[in-house]
C-alpha positions as CSV (number, residue, x, y, z in Angstrom):
1,M,116.1,145.4,112.6
2,P,117.6,149.2,112.2
3,T,116.9,150.2,109.0
4,P,119.6,151.6,106.3
5,H,120.2,155.1,106.3
6,A,118.0,156.9,103.5
7,P,119.6,158.8,100.5
8,A,118.7,162.5,101.4
9,I,120.0,165.2,102.5
10,R,120.7,165.5,106.1
11,A,118.0,169.0,106.9
12,E,117.6,172.2,105.3
13,A,116.3,175.6,106.1
14,V,113.9,177.3,103.1
15,V,113.6,180.6,103.5
16,D,110.9,181.7,101.6
17,L,111.9,185.5,100.0
18,G,108.8,186.1,98.7
19,A,107.3,186.1,102.1
20,V,110.0,188.7,103.1
21,R,109.1,190.8,100.4
22,A,105.6,190.7,101.2
23,N,106.2,191.3,105.2
24,I,108.3,194.3,103.8
25,G,105.2,195.4,102.1
26,M,102.9,195.1,105.1
27,L,105.1,197.0,107.4
28,R,105.4,199.4,105.2
29,R,102.1,200.4,104.8
30,R,101.9,201.0,108.9
31,L,104.3,204.3,108.0
32,S,103.1,207.6,106.4
33,S,104.6,208.3,103.1
34,S,108.1,210.6,104.8
35,T,109.1,207.3,106.4
36,D,111.5,205.3,105.3
37,L,112.1,201.5,106.2
38,M,115.8,199.7,107.3
39,A,115.7,196.4,107.0
40,V,118.1,195.1,109.6
41,V,119.9,191.7,108.3
42,K,122.5,191.3,110.9
43,A,123.4,187.9,112.5
44,D,123.3,186.7,108.8
45,A,119.6,188.3,108.4
46,Y,118.3,186.4,111.8
47,G,119.6,183.3,110.2
48,H,118.0,183.3,107.2
49,G,121.1,185.0,105.2
50,M,122.1,188.0,104.5
51,H,122.8,188.8,101.2
52,A,119.7,187.2,99.8
53,V,117.5,188.5,102.5
54,A,119.1,192.4,101.5
55,R,118.1,191.8,97.9
56,A,114.7,190.6,98.4
57,A,114.2,193.9,100.6
58,V,115.7,196.0,98.4
59,D,114.0,194.8,95.7
60,A,110.6,195.1,97.9
61,G,111.4,198.9,98.6
62,A,113.5,199.1,101.9
63,D,115.6,202.4,101.8
64,A,118.4,201.3,104.3
65,L,120.1,198.1,105.1
66,G,120.9,197.7,108.8
67,V,123.5,195.6,110.5
68,A,125.6,195.2,114.0
69,T,129.2,194.7,113.4
70,L,131.6,196.1,111.5
71,H,132.7,192.5,109.5
72,E,129.0,192.5,108.3
73,A,129.2,196.3,107.5
74,V,132.2,195.1,105.3
75,E,130.7,191.8,103.7
76,L,127.5,193.8,102.7
77,A,128.4,197.2,101.5
78,A,131.2,195.6,99.5
79,T,128.5,194.0,97.3
80,D,126.6,197.6,96.2
81,P,123.2,196.3,97.5
82,G,121.7,198.7,96.4
83,A,121.0,200.8,99.4
84,P,122.7,202.2,102.4
85,V,124.2,200.0,104.9
86,V,124.1,201.2,108.4
87,G,126.6,199.2,111.4
88,W,126.1,200.6,115.1
89,L,128.3,198.2,117.3
90,W,131.8,198.0,117.0
91,A,134.4,198.0,119.8
92,P,137.3,200.0,121.4
93,G,140.3,198.9,118.9
94,E,138.6,197.7,115.7
95,D,138.9,199.9,112.8
96,P,135.9,201.3,111.5
97,G,138.2,202.1,107.8
98,P,137.6,199.1,105.9
99,A,134.0,199.5,106.5
100,L,133.8,203.2,105.9
101,A,135.6,202.6,102.4
102,A,133.7,200.1,101.4
103,G,130.7,202.7,101.9
104,A,129.1,201.6,105.0
105,Q,127.3,204.3,107.1
106,L,128.3,203.7,111.0
107,G,126.8,204.2,114.4
108,V,128.9,207.0,116.8
109,S,128.3,206.2,120.4
110,S,131.6,208.1,121.9
111,L,134.2,211.0,121.1
112,D,136.5,207.7,120.9
113,H,134.3,206.3,118.0
114,L,134.4,209.5,116.4
115,A,137.8,209.7,116.7
116,A,138.5,206.5,115.1
117,V,136.9,207.3,112.3
118,L,138.0,210.4,111.6
119,A,141.3,208.8,112.1
120,A,140.3,206.0,109.1
121,G,141.4,208.6,106.1
122,V,138.0,207.9,104.1
123,T,136.9,210.9,102.5
124,S,133.6,212.3,104.4
125,P,132.4,209.1,106.0
126,R,128.9,208.6,106.8
127,I,127.8,208.5,110.5
128,H,124.9,207.8,112.8
129,V,125.1,209.2,116.5
130,K,123.5,206.7,118.5
131,I,121.9,208.2,121.9
132,D,121.0,205.9,124.9
133,T,117.5,207.0,126.1
134,G,117.2,204.2,128.2
135,L,118.2,200.9,126.9
136,G,121.0,201.3,129.0
137,R,123.2,199.1,126.2
138,N,124.9,201.3,123.2
139,G,125.2,204.9,122.8
140,V,126.6,208.1,124.3
141,V,124.1,209.3,127.5
142,P,122.5,212.3,128.0
143,A,125.2,213.7,129.8
144,D,127.9,213.2,127.6
145,L,125.7,214.1,124.0
146,E,126.2,217.9,124.0
147,P,129.8,217.8,123.8
148,L,129.6,214.5,121.3
149,L,126.9,216.6,118.7
150,Q,129.3,219.4,119.1
151,A,132.3,217.3,118.6
152,C,130.8,215.8,115.5
153,R,129.5,219.1,114.3
154,A,133.0,220.5,113.9
155,A,133.9,217.8,112.1
156,E,131.2,217.8,109.4
157,S,131.9,222.1,109.4
158,D,135.3,221.1,108.2
159,G,134.0,218.8,105.8
160,R,135.7,215.8,107.4
161,V,132.4,213.7,108.0
162,E,128.3,213.7,107.5
163,I,126.2,212.9,109.9
164,V,123.4,211.2,108.2
165,G,121.5,209.9,111.1
166,L,120.8,210.0,115.2
167,M,119.6,207.1,116.4
168,S,118.5,205.6,119.5
169,H,116.2,201.6,120.0
170,L,113.7,201.2,122.1
171,A,113.6,198.7,125.3
172,S,109.9,197.8,125.7
173,A,108.0,198.6,122.7
174,D,106.9,195.0,122.9
175,V,105.7,195.2,126.6
176,P,102.0,196.6,125.9
177,G,100.9,199.7,128.0
178,D,104.9,200.4,128.9
179,A,105.9,203.6,129.9
180,S,109.8,203.4,129.1
181,V,108.2,204.0,125.1
182,A,106.8,207.6,126.0
183,L,110.0,208.7,128.2
184,Q,112.5,207.2,125.6
185,K,109.9,209.2,123.0
186,A,110.6,212.4,124.5
187,A,114.4,211.8,125.8
188,F,114.8,211.2,122.3
189,G,112.9,213.5,120.9
190,A,115.0,216.0,123.3
191,A,118.6,215.0,122.0
192,C,117.0,216.0,118.0
193,D,116.2,219.3,119.2
194,L,119.7,219.8,120.7
195,A,120.8,218.4,117.8
196,A,118.8,221.4,115.6
197,S,120.1,223.9,118.2
198,L,123.4,223.1,116.7
199,D,122.5,223.1,113.1
200,I,122.8,219.5,112.4
201,R,120.2,218.1,110.1
202,P,120.4,214.6,109.8
203,R,118.7,212.6,106.6
204,W,116.9,210.3,109.3
205,R,115.7,210.3,113.3
206,H,115.0,206.7,114.4
207,L,113.9,205.0,116.8
208,A,111.4,202.5,116.3
209,N,111.8,198.5,116.0
210,T,109.5,195.9,115.0
211,P,107.1,196.2,117.7
212,A,107.0,200.2,117.5
213,T,106.7,199.9,113.9
214,L,103.5,198.2,114.7
215,E,102.1,199.3,117.7
216,H,104.0,203.0,118.5
217,P,103.4,205.3,115.4
218,E,104.5,208.5,117.5
219,T,107.8,206.8,117.1
220,H,108.7,206.4,113.9
221,F,110.4,209.8,112.8
222,D,111.8,209.3,110.1
223,L,113.0,206.0,109.2
224,V,111.9,202.6,111.0
225,R,114.1,199.7,111.6
226,C,112.8,196.6,111.5
227,G,114.3,193.5,112.1
228,I,112.1,190.4,113.3
229,G,109.3,191.3,111.5
230,I,110.5,190.9,108.2
231,Y,111.0,187.5,108.8
232,G,107.6,187.0,109.8
233,I,107.9,187.0,113.4
234,T,105.9,189.3,115.7
235,P,106.7,190.2,118.9
236,V,103.2,192.1,119.7
237,A,100.1,190.8,119.8
238,D,98.6,191.8,116.1
239,P,100.5,190.4,114.0
240,A,99.6,192.7,111.0
241,G,100.0,189.6,108.6
242,L,103.1,189.0,108.8
243,R,104.4,185.5,107.5
244,P,107.2,183.3,108.7
245,V,110.2,182.8,106.4
246,M,112.0,180.1,107.3
247,T,110.9,176.2,107.7
248,L,113.5,173.7,108.8
249,R,113.0,170.6,107.8
250,T,115.1,167.4,107.4
251,R,114.0,163.4,106.8
252,V,114.1,160.0,109.2
253,A,117.5,158.4,109.6
254,L,116.7,155.5,110.9
255,T,113.8,153.3,112.4
256,K,114.1,150.9,114.8
257,R,111.3,148.8,117.0
258,V,112.2,148.7,121.1
259,P,110.8,147.2,123.5
260,A,109.0,149.0,126.7
261,G,111.6,149.8,129.4
262,H,114.1,150.9,126.2
263,G,116.3,154.1,127.3
264,V,116.7,157.0,124.6
265,S,119.6,158.9,124.9
266,Y,122.3,160.6,127.1
267,G,121.5,159.7,130.6
268,L,118.1,157.3,129.8
269,T,116.2,160.2,131.0
270,Y,113.4,159.0,128.5
271,R,112.2,155.4,128.9
272,T,109.8,154.0,126.2
273,S,106.3,153.1,127.8
274,G,105.6,150.2,125.8
275,E,106.9,148.7,122.6
276,T,107.0,151.2,119.8
277,T,109.1,152.9,117.1
278,L,112.0,155.2,118.0
279,A,112.7,157.7,114.7
280,L,116.2,159.2,114.5
281,V,116.1,162.4,113.5
282,P,119.7,163.8,112.3
283,L,119.7,167.5,114.0
284,G,120.9,168.7,117.1
285,Y,122.7,171.6,119.4
286,A,125.7,171.3,117.0
287,D,122.7,172.7,113.8
288,G,121.3,174.8,116.4
289,I,118.2,172.8,118.3
290,P,118.3,174.1,121.7
291,R,119.0,171.3,124.1
292,H,116.2,172.7,126.9
293,A,114.3,171.5,124.0
294,S,114.9,167.9,125.6
295,S,111.9,166.2,126.1
296,C,109.4,169.2,125.4
297,A,109.5,170.5,122.0
298,E,107.5,169.2,119.3
299,V,108.0,168.6,115.2
300,L,105.6,167.6,112.3
301,L,105.9,164.1,111.3
302,G,103.7,161.9,109.5
303,G,101.3,164.0,109.9
304,K,101.1,164.2,114.0
305,R,103.4,166.8,115.6
306,R,105.6,164.4,118.0
307,R,107.3,165.2,121.2
308,I,110.9,164.7,121.5
309,A,111.7,161.6,123.7
310,G,114.8,162.4,125.6
311,R,117.9,164.6,125.6
312,V,118.8,166.2,122.4
313,A,122.5,165.5,121.5
314,M,124.7,167.4,119.3
315,D,124.1,166.1,115.9
316,Q,120.4,164.1,116.3
317,F,117.4,163.5,118.3
318,V,115.1,160.7,118.7
319,L,111.1,160.3,118.5
320,D,109.0,158.4,120.3
321,C,106.4,157.1,117.1
322,G,104.4,154.2,119.1
323,D,102.9,151.6,116.3
324,D,102.4,154.5,113.8
325,P,103.7,153.7,110.7
326,V,107.5,155.9,110.2
327,A,109.7,155.1,107.3
328,V,113.2,156.6,106.8
329,G,113.5,159.0,104.7
330,D,109.8,160.3,105.7
331,E,109.7,164.1,106.0
332,V,110.3,166.0,109.5
333,I,109.5,169.7,109.6
334,V,111.0,171.3,112.5
335,F,109.4,174.2,112.3
336,G,107.6,176.7,110.0
337,P,104.1,179.0,109.1
338,G,102.2,176.5,110.5
339,D,100.3,175.8,107.6
340,A,100.3,171.7,107.6
341,G,99.6,172.1,111.3
342,E,103.8,171.8,112.2
343,P,105.0,174.3,115.2
344,T,106.3,177.5,114.9
345,A,109.4,179.0,115.9
346,R,107.0,180.7,118.7
347,D,106.1,177.5,119.8
348,W,109.9,176.4,120.0
349,G,110.4,179.6,121.7
350,E,107.7,178.9,124.2
351,A,109.1,174.6,124.4
352,C,112.5,176.5,125.5
353,G,111.7,178.7,127.4
354,T,113.2,181.5,125.0
355,I,111.9,184.2,122.2
356,D,111.2,182.5,118.5
357,Y,114.1,185.2,117.5
358,E,116.5,183.1,118.6
359,I,115.6,180.1,117.5
360,V,115.8,181.2,114.3
361,T,119.0,183.0,114.7
362,R,120.5,179.9,115.8
363,I,120.1,177.5,113.1
364,G,123.8,177.3,112.1
365,P,126.0,176.7,109.4
366,R,126.2,172.8,109.0
367,V,122.2,173.5,107.9
368,P,122.3,174.9,103.9
369,R,119.6,177.0,103.3
370,V,117.3,176.9,100.2
371,Y,115.6,179.5,98.3
372,V,111.8,179.8,97.1
Protein backbone atom coordinates (compact mmCIF):
# COMPACT_ATOMS: atom_id res chain seq x y z
CA MET A 1 0.00 0.00 0.00
CA PRO A 2 1.30 3.50 -0.74
CA THR A 3 2.32 5.44 2.33
CA PRO A 4 0.65 8.80 3.07
CA HIS A 5 2.33 12.13 2.36
CA ALA A 6 4.48 13.35 5.21
CA PRO A 7 3.77 16.82 6.64
CA ALA A 8 6.91 18.64 5.50
CA ILE A 9 8.05 21.34 3.11
CA ARG A 10 8.16 20.21 -0.47
CA ALA A 11 11.69 21.41 -1.14
CA GLU A 12 14.15 24.18 -0.38
CA ALA A 13 17.38 25.60 -1.69
CA VAL A 14 19.65 26.34 1.27
CA VAL A 15 22.00 29.23 0.48
CA ASP A 16 25.10 29.53 2.65
CA LEU A 17 25.86 33.26 2.82
CA GLY A 18 28.93 32.54 4.93
CA ALA A 19 30.29 30.62 1.97
CA VAL A 20 29.57 33.61 -0.29
CA ARG A 21 31.63 35.82 2.00
CA ALA A 22 34.43 33.27 2.25
CA ASN A 23 34.53 32.80 -1.53
CA ILE A 24 34.84 36.55 -2.09
CA GLY A 25 37.65 36.65 0.45
CA MET A 26 39.41 33.82 -1.35
CA LEU A 27 39.03 35.53 -4.73
CA ARG A 28 40.26 38.85 -3.35
CA ARG A 29 43.44 37.17 -2.21
CA ARG A 30 44.21 36.51 -5.88
CA LEU A 31 44.19 40.26 -6.59
CA SER A 32 46.66 43.05 -6.06
CA SER A 33 45.75 45.77 -3.61
CA SER A 34 44.95 48.11 -6.49
CA THR A 35 42.41 45.81 -8.15
CA ASP A 36 38.74 45.96 -7.17
CA LEU A 37 36.21 43.13 -7.28
CA MET A 38 32.71 43.16 -8.73
CA ALA A 39 30.28 40.50 -7.49
CA VAL A 40 28.00 39.54 -10.36
CA VAL A 41 24.47 38.89 -9.10
CA LYS A 42 22.58 38.74 -12.38
CA ALA A 43 19.85 36.13 -12.96
CA ASP A 44 18.77 36.38 -9.32
CA ALA A 45 22.38 35.77 -8.27
CA TYR A 46 22.63 32.68 -10.44
CA GLY A 47 19.50 31.37 -8.74
CA HIS A 48 20.74 32.05 -5.20
CA GLY A 49 18.73 35.23 -4.50
CA MET A 50 19.97 38.61 -5.71
CA HIS A 51 19.29 40.80 -2.70
CA ALA A 52 20.61 38.44 -0.03
CA VAL A 53 23.74 37.61 -2.00
CA ALA A 54 24.36 41.29 -2.85
CA ARG A 55 24.23 42.22 0.83
CA ALA A 56 26.61 39.41 1.74
CA ALA A 57 28.96 40.36 -1.09
CA VAL A 58 29.15 44.01 -0.07
CA ASP A 59 29.62 42.95 3.53
CA ALA A 60 32.56 40.84 2.36
CA GLY A 61 34.14 43.81 0.61
CA ALA A 62 32.84 43.70 -2.96
CA ASP A 63 33.48 47.07 -4.61
CA ALA A 64 30.66 46.83 -7.16
CA LEU A 65 27.68 44.66 -8.07
CA GLY A 66 27.01 43.44 -11.60
CA VAL A 67 23.71 42.58 -13.28
CA ALA A 68 22.68 42.04 -16.87
CA THR A 69 19.28 43.62 -17.55
CA LEU A 70 17.79 47.04 -16.94
CA HIS A 71 15.10 45.48 -14.77
CA GLU A 72 17.73 43.89 -12.55
CA ALA A 73 19.62 47.18 -12.38
CA VAL A 74 16.51 49.09 -11.25
CA GLU A 75 15.53 46.45 -8.72
CA LEU A 76 18.95 46.25 -7.10
CA ALA A 77 20.04 49.90 -7.29
CA ALA A 78 16.74 51.05 -5.77
CA THR A 79 17.62 49.20 -2.56
CA ASP A 80 20.83 51.23 -2.10
CA PRO A 81 22.95 48.07 -1.69
CA GLY A 82 26.09 49.88 -0.56
CA ALA A 83 28.10 49.52 -3.77
CA PRO A 84 27.70 50.71 -7.36
CA VAL A 85 25.37 48.61 -9.53
CA VAL A 86 26.46 48.05 -13.12
CA GLY A 87 24.21 46.59 -15.84
CA TRP A 88 25.30 45.96 -19.42
CA LEU A 89 22.67 44.15 -21.50
CA TRP A 90 19.78 46.13 -22.88
CA ALA A 91 17.96 46.09 -26.16
CA PRO A 92 17.00 48.84 -28.62
CA GLY A 93 13.83 50.57 -27.51
CA GLU A 94 14.34 49.89 -23.83
CA ASP A 95 14.29 53.01 -21.69
CA PRO A 96 17.44 53.25 -19.55
CA GLY A 97 16.00 56.19 -17.62
CA PRO A 98 14.60 54.29 -14.60
CA ALA A 99 17.87 52.40 -14.10
CA LEU A 100 19.96 55.55 -14.40
CA ALA A 101 17.60 57.46 -12.12
CA ALA A 102 17.97 54.70 -9.53
CA GLY A 103 21.72 55.28 -9.62
CA ALA A 104 22.74 52.30 -11.75
CA GLN A 105 25.68 52.53 -14.12
CA LEU A 106 25.06 51.11 -17.59
CA GLY A 107 27.11 49.53 -20.33
CA VAL A 108 27.11 51.36 -23.66
CA SER A 109 27.84 49.30 -26.77
CA SER A 110 26.78 51.63 -29.58
CA LEU A 111 25.99 55.20 -30.55
CA ASP A 112 22.31 54.30 -30.22
CA HIS A 113 22.94 53.24 -26.62
CA LEU A 114 24.68 56.51 -25.92
CA ALA A 115 21.83 58.49 -27.51
CA ALA A 116 19.30 56.67 -25.32
CA VAL A 117 21.34 57.43 -22.21
CA LEU A 118 21.60 61.12 -23.11
CA ALA A 119 17.90 61.28 -23.91
CA ALA A 120 16.94 59.82 -20.52
CA GLY A 121 17.22 63.22 -18.85
CA VAL A 122 19.25 61.99 -15.89
CA THR A 123 21.94 64.28 -14.54
CA SER A 124 25.46 63.03 -15.27
CA PRO A 125 24.63 59.34 -15.87
CA ARG A 126 27.58 56.97 -15.38
CA ILE A 127 28.47 54.61 -18.21
CA HIS A 128 30.89 51.81 -19.06
CA VAL A 129 31.86 51.55 -22.72
CA LYS A 130 31.63 47.89 -23.64
CA ILE A 131 34.04 46.59 -26.28
CA ASP A 132 33.89 43.37 -28.26
CA THR A 133 37.48 42.12 -28.20
CA GLY A 134 36.69 38.75 -29.76
CA LEU A 135 33.77 37.12 -27.96
CA GLY A 136 31.35 38.17 -30.69
CA ARG A 137 28.45 39.03 -28.40
CA ASN A 138 27.61 42.38 -26.83
CA GLY A 139 29.96 45.34 -27.25
CA VAL A 140 31.21 47.67 -29.93
CA VAL A 141 33.59 46.17 -32.49
CA PRO A 142 37.05 47.77 -32.79
CA ALA A 143 36.22 49.31 -36.18
CA ASP A 144 33.41 51.34 -34.60
CA LEU A 145 35.12 52.02 -31.29
CA GLU A 146 36.79 55.37 -32.02
CA PRO A 147 33.59 57.16 -33.12
CA LEU A 148 31.81 55.87 -30.02
CA LEU A 149 34.62 56.94 -27.72
CA GLN A 150 34.76 60.36 -29.35
CA ALA A 151 31.01 60.82 -28.87
CA CYS A 152 31.24 59.68 -25.25
CA ARG A 153 34.14 62.03 -24.60
CA ALA A 154 32.28 64.95 -26.16
CA ALA A 155 29.26 64.23 -23.98
CA GLU A 156 31.51 63.98 -20.94
CA SER A 157 33.13 67.32 -21.76
CA ASP A 158 29.67 68.86 -21.85
CA GLY A 159 28.85 67.38 -18.43
CA ARG A 160 26.15 65.15 -19.89
CA VAL A 161 27.71 61.81 -18.98
CA GLU A 162 30.52 60.36 -16.88
CA ILE A 163 32.62 57.56 -18.30
CA VAL A 164 33.47 55.38 -15.31
CA GLY A 165 34.43 52.17 -17.08
CA LEU A 166 35.83 50.43 -20.12
CA MET A 167 34.89 46.76 -20.25
CA SER A 168 35.08 43.62 -22.31
CA HIS A 169 34.56 39.91 -21.71
CA LEU A 170 36.79 36.90 -22.28
CA ALA A 171 35.60 33.97 -24.36
CA SER A 172 37.85 31.13 -23.22
CA ALA A 173 39.57 32.00 -19.96
CA ASP A 174 38.43 28.62 -18.63
CA VAL A 175 40.22 26.72 -21.41
CA PRO A 176 43.81 25.90 -20.38
CA GLY A 177 46.37 27.43 -22.72
CA ASP A 178 43.80 29.01 -25.05
CA ALA A 179 45.50 31.61 -27.25
CA SER A 180 42.41 33.81 -27.40
CA VAL A 181 43.03 35.11 -23.86
CA ALA A 182 46.25 36.86 -24.86
CA LEU A 183 44.67 38.14 -28.08
CA GLN A 184 41.68 39.58 -26.27
CA LYS A 185 43.88 41.09 -23.57
CA ALA A 186 45.95 42.80 -26.24
CA ALA A 187 42.84 44.07 -28.02
CA PHE A 188 41.45 45.42 -24.79
CA GLY A 189 44.77 47.08 -23.96
CA ALA A 190 44.74 48.77 -27.37
CA ALA A 191 41.19 49.99 -26.75
CA CYS A 192 42.24 51.40 -23.39
CA ASP A 193 45.20 53.15 -25.03
CA LEU A 194 42.87 54.66 -27.63
CA ALA A 195 40.58 55.90 -24.87
CA ALA A 196 43.52 57.43 -23.02
CA SER A 197 44.61 59.23 -26.19
CA LEU A 198 41.15 60.85 -26.22
CA ASP A 199 41.62 61.87 -22.58
CA ILE A 200 39.17 59.24 -21.33
CA ARG A 201 40.39 58.10 -17.93
CA PRO A 202 37.79 55.87 -16.27
CA ARG A 203 37.90 54.60 -12.73
CA TRP A 204 37.69 51.00 -13.91
CA ARG A 205 39.01 48.98 -16.84
CA HIS A 206 37.62 45.47 -16.53
CA LEU A 207 38.05 42.33 -18.58
CA ALA A 208 38.53 39.37 -16.22
CA ASN A 209 35.80 36.94 -15.17
CA THR A 210 36.13 34.22 -12.52
CA PRO A 211 38.46 31.91 -14.48
CA ALA A 212 40.65 34.84 -15.47
CA THR A 213 40.71 36.01 -11.87
CA LEU A 214 42.03 32.59 -10.89
CA GLU A 215 44.30 31.81 -13.84
CA HIS A 216 45.25 35.00 -15.70
CA PRO A 217 46.48 37.80 -13.43
CA GLU A 218 47.67 39.76 -16.47
CA THR A 219 43.99 40.39 -17.33
CA HIS A 220 42.97 41.90 -13.99
CA PHE A 221 43.43 45.61 -14.84
CA ASP A 222 41.51 47.77 -12.30
CA LEU A 223 38.53 45.49 -11.62
CA VAL A 224 37.57 41.83 -11.98
CA ARG A 225 34.00 40.62 -12.41
CA CYS A 226 33.43 37.44 -10.43
CA GLY A 227 30.19 35.62 -11.06
CA ILE A 228 30.15 31.87 -10.70
CA GLY A 229 33.17 31.86 -8.37
CA ILE A 230 31.35 33.67 -5.58
CA TYR A 231 28.82 30.82 -5.61
CA GLY A 232 31.62 28.32 -5.05
CA ILE A 233 31.57 26.84 -8.53
CA THR A 234 34.87 26.97 -10.32
CA PRO A 235 35.25 26.70 -14.10
CA VAL A 236 38.96 25.85 -13.87
CA ALA A 237 40.99 23.02 -12.40
CA ASP A 238 42.27 25.13 -9.50
CA PRO A 239 39.32 25.54 -7.12
CA ALA A 240 41.15 28.12 -5.00
CA GLY A 241 39.35 26.80 -1.92
CA LEU A 242 35.94 27.91 -3.19
CA ARG A 243 32.93 26.33 -1.48
CA PRO A 244 29.59 25.63 -3.23
CA VAL A 245 26.90 27.86 -1.75
CA MET A 246 23.63 26.12 -2.66
CA THR A 247 22.23 22.85 -1.32
CA LEU A 248 19.01 21.67 -2.95
CA ARG A 249 17.08 19.33 -0.71
CA THR A 250 13.64 17.85 -0.35
CA ARG A 251 11.93 14.88 1.29
CA VAL A 252 10.43 11.64 0.07
CA ALA A 253 6.75 12.28 -0.63
CA LEU A 254 5.58 8.68 -1.16
CA THR A 255 6.94 5.15 -1.10
CA LYS A 256 5.47 1.98 -2.58
CA ARG A 257 6.50 -1.61 -2.98
CA VAL A 258 6.20 -2.85 -6.56
CA PRO A 259 6.92 -6.13 -8.36
CA ALA A 260 9.55 -6.89 -10.98
CA GLY A 261 8.81 -5.40 -14.37
CA HIS A 262 6.87 -2.43 -12.99
CA GLY A 263 7.10 0.62 -15.25
CA VAL A 264 8.19 4.01 -13.92
CA SER A 265 7.20 7.47 -15.20
CA TYR A 266 6.25 8.68 -18.66
CA GLY A 267 7.02 6.43 -21.58
CA LEU A 268 7.84 3.57 -19.22
CA THR A 269 11.48 3.93 -20.20
CA TYR A 270 12.45 2.30 -16.90
CA ARG A 271 11.16 -1.00 -15.53
CA THR A 272 12.14 -2.54 -12.24
CA SER A 273 14.47 -5.53 -12.39
CA GLY A 274 12.95 -7.15 -9.29
CA GLU A 275 10.60 -6.49 -6.44
CA THR A 276 11.61 -3.12 -5.08
CA THR A 277 10.67 0.04 -3.21
CA LEU A 278 10.03 3.16 -5.24
CA ALA A 279 10.45 6.58 -3.63
CA LEU A 280 8.74 9.65 -5.05
CA VAL A 281 10.73 12.91 -4.98
CA PRO A 282 8.55 16.04 -5.35
CA LEU A 283 10.77 18.06 -7.69
CA GLY A 284 10.58 18.22 -11.47
CA TYR A 285 11.49 20.26 -14.49
CA ALA A 286 9.06 23.02 -13.46
CA ASP A 287 11.37 23.48 -10.46
CA GLY A 288 14.52 23.45 -12.58
CA ILE A 289 15.41 19.75 -12.52
CA PRO A 290 16.62 19.12 -16.08
CA ARG A 291 14.61 16.56 -18.04
CA HIS A 292 18.00 15.42 -19.32
CA ALA A 293 18.59 14.10 -15.79
CA SER A 294 16.21 11.24 -16.56
CA SER A 295 17.77 7.88 -15.69
CA CYS A 296 21.25 9.38 -15.28
CA ALA A 297 21.61 11.99 -12.51
CA GLU A 298 21.92 10.91 -8.88
CA VAL A 299 20.74 12.17 -5.49
CA LEU A 300 21.61 11.23 -1.92
CA LEU A 301 18.98 9.33 0.06
CA GLY A 302 19.57 7.23 3.14
CA GLY A 303 23.34 7.63 2.94
CA LYS A 304 23.49 6.31 -0.65
CA ARG A 305 23.65 7.90 -4.02
CA ARG A 306 20.66 6.75 -6.06
CA ARG A 307 20.07 7.28 -9.75
CA ILE A 308 16.81 8.71 -11.03
CA ALA A 309 14.60 5.92 -12.37
CA GLY A 310 12.85 6.87 -15.61
CA ARG A 311 11.90 10.28 -16.87
CA VAL A 312 11.85 13.47 -14.84
CA ALA A 313 8.29 14.82 -14.92
CA MET A 314 7.13 18.40 -14.46
CA ASP A 315 6.76 18.12 -10.68
CA GLN A 316 8.41 14.88 -9.60
CA PHE A 317 10.83 12.06 -10.25
CA VAL A 318 11.25 8.55 -8.87
CA LEU A 319 14.08 6.58 -7.26
CA ASP A 320 14.42 2.79 -7.27
CA CYS A 321 15.61 1.96 -3.74
CA GLY A 322 15.64 -1.85 -3.90
CA ASP A 323 15.21 -3.40 -0.47
CA ASP A 324 16.68 -0.48 1.46
CA PRO A 325 14.46 0.93 4.19
CA VAL A 326 13.06 4.22 2.89
CA ALA A 327 10.21 6.17 4.47
CA VAL A 328 8.09 9.18 3.71
CA GLY A 329 9.84 12.28 5.06
CA ASP A 330 13.37 10.97 4.56
CA GLU A 331 15.70 13.72 3.37
CA VAL A 332 16.81 13.75 -0.26
CA ILE A 333 19.81 15.91 -1.13
CA VAL A 334 19.74 16.62 -4.83
CA PHE A 335 23.07 18.44 -4.85
CA GLY A 336 25.26 20.33 -2.42
CA PRO A 337 28.91 20.91 -1.53
CA GLY A 338 29.55 17.16 -1.34
CA ASP A 339 30.30 17.03 2.39
CA ALA A 340 27.98 14.09 3.04
CA GLY A 341 28.75 12.32 -0.21
CA GLU A 342 25.92 14.00 -2.08
CA PRO A 343 26.35 14.92 -5.74
CA THR A 344 27.54 18.43 -6.52
CA ALA A 345 26.15 20.79 -9.12
CA ARG A 346 29.15 19.83 -11.26
CA ASP A 347 28.15 16.15 -11.01
CA TRP A 348 24.67 17.10 -12.18
CA GLY A 349 26.05 19.18 -15.02
CA GLU A 350 28.19 16.31 -16.23
CA ALA A 351 25.30 13.85 -15.97
CA CYS A 352 23.00 16.17 -17.93
CA GLY A 353 25.48 17.22 -20.59
CA THR A 354 25.58 20.83 -19.46
CA ILE A 355 27.50 23.03 -17.01
CA ASP A 356 27.09 23.51 -13.29
CA TYR A 357 26.25 27.20 -13.87
CA GLU A 358 23.01 26.12 -15.54
CA ILE A 359 22.13 23.62 -12.82
CA VAL A 360 22.05 26.22 -10.02
CA THR A 361 20.67 29.08 -12.12
CA ARG A 362 17.66 27.14 -13.36
CA ILE A 363 16.27 26.26 -9.90
CA GLY A 364 12.93 28.02 -10.10
CA PRO A 365 10.82 30.24 -7.84
CA ARG A 366 8.64 27.34 -6.63
CA VAL A 367 11.63 26.32 -4.54
CA PRO A 368 12.02 28.70 -1.59
CA ARG A 369 15.48 29.96 -0.70
CA VAL A 370 16.55 29.53 2.90
CA TYR A 371 19.54 31.63 3.97
CA VAL A 372 22.03 30.47 6.56
